[in-house]
C-alpha positions as CSV (number, residue, x, y, z in Angstrom):
1,M,7.4,-13.0,-23.2
2,R,9.5,-13.0,-26.4
3,K,10.3,-9.4,-25.6
4,I,11.4,-10.4,-22.1
5,L,13.7,-13.1,-23.6
6,V,15.2,-10.6,-26.1
7,S,15.7,-8.0,-23.4
8,I,17.5,-10.4,-21.1
9,L,19.9,-11.6,-23.8
10,V,20.6,-8.1,-25.0
11,F,21.3,-6.9,-21.4
12,V,23.6,-9.8,-20.6
13,F,25.7,-9.7,-23.8
14,A,25.9,-5.9,-23.9
15,F,27.5,-5.8,-20.4
16,I,29.8,-8.7,-21.3
17,A,30.9,-7.0,-24.6
18,L,31.4,-3.7,-23.0
19,F,33.5,-4.7,-20.1
20,A,34.9,-8.2,-20.6
21,F,36.2,-7.9,-24.1
22,S,36.8,-4.2,-24.6
23,G,39.7,-1.9,-23.7
24,V,37.6,0.1,-21.3
25,E,39.3,0.6,-17.9
26,V,37.2,-0.6,-15.1
27,F,37.8,-0.8,-11.3
28,A,37.4,-4.5,-11.1
29,K,39.2,-7.8,-11.6
30,T,39.2,-8.8,-15.3
31,I,40.2,-12.2,-16.6
32,A,40.3,-13.0,-20.3
33,N,41.2,-16.4,-21.8
34,D,39.1,-16.8,-24.9
35,K,40.6,-20.1,-25.9
36,G,40.9,-21.7,-22.5
37,S,39.5,-22.0,-19.0
38,V,39.2,-19.8,-16.0
39,I,38.7,-21.3,-12.6
40,I,38.1,-19.5,-9.3
41,S,39.0,-22.2,-6.9
42,K,37.1,-23.1,-3.7
43,T,39.7,-21.3,-1.5
44,E,39.9,-18.2,-3.6
45,V,38.2,-14.9,-2.5
46,V,37.7,-12.0,-5.0
47,N,37.0,-8.8,-3.1
48,D,35.8,-6.8,-6.1
49,D,33.5,-7.0,-9.2
50,L,34.7,-9.8,-11.5
51,F,34.6,-9.8,-15.4
52,I,35.5,-13.0,-17.2
53,G,35.7,-13.9,-20.9
54,A,36.8,-17.5,-21.7
55,Q,35.7,-20.8,-23.3
56,T,35.0,-22.5,-19.9
57,V,34.4,-20.8,-16.6
58,E,34.0,-22.3,-13.1
59,I,33.5,-20.3,-10.0
60,A,33.9,-22.4,-6.8
61,G,35.2,-19.7,-4.6
62,T,33.7,-16.5,-3.2
63,V,33.2,-13.2,-5.1
64,N,32.3,-10.2,-3.0
65,G,30.9,-8.2,-5.9
66,D,29.0,-8.5,-9.1
67,V,30.1,-11.1,-11.7
68,F,29.9,-10.7,-15.5
69,I,30.7,-13.8,-17.6
70,G,30.9,-14.5,-21.4
71,A,31.8,-18.1,-22.2
72,Q,30.8,-21.3,-23.9
73,T,30.3,-23.2,-20.6
74,V,29.8,-21.8,-17.1
75,K,29.5,-23.6,-13.8
76,I,28.8,-21.7,-10.5
77,T,29.2,-23.7,-7.3
78,G,30.6,-21.0,-5.1
79,I,29.3,-17.8,-3.5
80,I,28.6,-14.6,-5.3
81,N,27.8,-11.7,-2.9
82,G,26.3,-9.6,-5.7
83,N,24.5,-10.0,-9.0
84,L,25.4,-12.6,-11.6
85,H,25.3,-11.6,-15.3
86,V,26.1,-14.5,-17.6
87,G,25.9,-15.3,-21.3
88,A,26.9,-18.9,-22.4
89,N,25.9,-21.9,-24.3
90,T,25.6,-24.1,-21.2
91,I,25.0,-22.6,-17.7
92,D,24.9,-24.7,-14.5
93,I,24.2,-22.7,-11.3
94,S,24.4,-24.7,-8.1
95,G,26.0,-22.1,-5.8
96,K,24.7,-19.2,-3.7
97,I,24.0,-15.8,-5.3
98,K,23.0,-13.0,-3.0
99,G,21.6,-10.7,-5.7
100,N,19.8,-11.2,-9.0
101,V,20.8,-13.6,-11.8
102,Y,20.6,-12.4,-15.4
103,A,21.3,-15.3,-17.7
104,G,21.1,-16.0,-21.4
105,G,22.0,-19.3,-23.0
106,Q,21.0,-22.5,-24.8
107,S,20.8,-24.8,-21.7
108,I,20.4,-23.3,-18.2
109,L,20.2,-25.5,-15.1
110,V,19.6,-24.1,-11.6
111,N,20.4,-27.0,-9.4
112,A,20.4,-26.9,-5.5
113,S,21.0,-23.2,-5.7
114,S,20.1,-20.3,-3.4
115,I,19.4,-17.0,-5.2
116,G,18.6,-14.1,-2.9
117,G,17.1,-11.9,-5.6
118,S,15.2,-12.6,-8.9
119,L,16.1,-15.0,-11.7
120,L,15.8,-13.3,-15.1
121,I,16.6,-15.8,-17.8
122,G,16.2,-16.6,-21.5
123,G,17.2,-19.9,-23.2
124,A,16.3,-22.9,-25.2
125,T,15.9,-25.1,-22.2
126,I,15.6,-23.9,-18.6
127,N,15.3,-26.2,-15.5
128,V,15.0,-24.9,-12.0
129,D,15.1,-27.9,-9.7
130,N,13.3,-28.8,-6.4
131,N,16.4,-28.1,-4.3
132,S,16.6,-24.5,-5.3
133,V,15.3,-21.4,-3.6
134,I,14.6,-18.1,-5.4
135,G,14.2,-15.2,-3.1
136,G,12.5,-12.9,-5.6
137,S,10.7,-13.7,-8.9
138,I,11.4,-15.8,-11.9
139,I,11.0,-14.0,-15.3
140,A,11.8,-16.5,-18.1
141,G,11.4,-16.9,-21.8
142,A,12.4,-20.3,-23.3
143,G,11.6,-23.1,-25.6
144,T,11.1,-25.4,-22.6
145,I,11.0,-24.4,-19.0
146,S,10.5,-26.5,-15.8
147,V,10.2,-24.9,-12.4
148,D,10.0,-27.2,-9.4
149,S,11.6,-24.9,-6.8
150,V,10.6,-22.5,-4.0
151,V,10.0,-19.1,-5.5
152,K,9.2,-16.5,-2.9
153,R,7.5,-14.0,-5.2
154,S,5.9,-14.5,-8.7
155,V,6.7,-16.6,-11.8
156,Y,6.4,-15.1,-15.2
157,A,7.0,-17.7,-17.9
158,G,6.7,-17.7,-21.6
159,A,7.6,-20.9,-23.5
160,G,6.6,-23.5,-26.0
161,S,6.5,-26.0,-23.1
162,I,6.0,-25.1,-19.4
163,T,6.1,-27.4,-16.4
164,I,5.4,-26.4,-12.9
165,G,6.4,-29.4,-10.8
166,E,4.8,-31.0,-7.7
167,S,7.5,-29.5,-5.4
168,A,7.0,-26.0,-6.7
169,S,6.1,-23.4,-4.1
170,I,5.3,-19.9,-5.5
171,G,4.8,-17.2,-2.9
172,K,2.6,-14.9,-5.1
173,D,1.2,-15.3,-8.7
174,L,1.9,-17.5,-11.7
175,Y,1.7,-15.7,-15.1
176,Y,2.3,-17.9,-18.2
177,S,2.0,-17.9,-21.9
178,S,2.5,-20.7,-24.4
179,D,2.0,-20.9,-28.1
180,N,1.9,-24.7,-28.0
181,T,-1.7,-25.7,-28.0
182,Q,-1.0,-29.4,-27.7
183,D,-0.6,-29.9,-23.9
184,G,2.2,-27.3,-23.8
185,V,1.5,-26.4,-20.1
186,N,1.6,-28.8,-17.2
187,I,0.9,-27.4,-13.7
188,S,1.0,-30.1,-11.1
189,A,-2.0,-30.3,-8.8
190,K,0.5,-30.6,-5.9
191,A,2.3,-27.3,-6.7
192,K,1.6,-24.6,-4.1
193,I,0.7,-21.2,-5.6
194,A,-0.3,-18.6,-3.0
195,G,-1.7,-16.2,-5.4
196,G,-3.6,-16.5,-8.7
197,V,-2.8,-18.4,-11.9
198,Y,-3.1,-16.2,-15.0
199,K,-2.8,-17.3,-18.6
200,S,-1.9,-14.9,-21.4
201,E,-3.7,-15.8,-24.6
202,V,-1.4,-15.9,-27.7
203,P,-3.1,-14.5,-30.8
204,V,-3.6,-17.1,-33.5
205,K,-1.4,-16.3,-36.5
206,Q,-3.3,-15.6,-39.7
């Protein structure tokens, strides 16, 4: 699972570095404000891929394409009709994303969000709440992860602390790994898991 976390972070930041902060010409809308904020208002529609580099980013409008963001703080409350690639310290996703979400950060909250594809994330703290729906799988590496949402496919989680909440509904399998031997995994008896539950044993360090 650590390899998954590293791969996610490398993927996200490589795309952001290549497109958002370089001089490479791309056929997309690019916004850079590394010392300020970028806001896509609720009434704004971007009919293209969108690349943003800023301190703070908020997308409340609609983007008809893929979105790439590098920032300190990111909040998504609008609609993205493509994939979301984001690297930030704090990420709050409560909007609607048609495709996949690739996210790397310190604190990641998926709150009352609808994600059509899969959620591939790496962070210190990850929380996917009970009002969210993930159309694909969750693949996550974290210090602490909590999943209490509808996940229509499988969950792959590697973390020091893992919680599968009572409102969680997993359409296929749960695969998990935790190197915390002191009650690091809490799977609610009320959670609905259609497939199997598989634990990956972590080798004891000599």
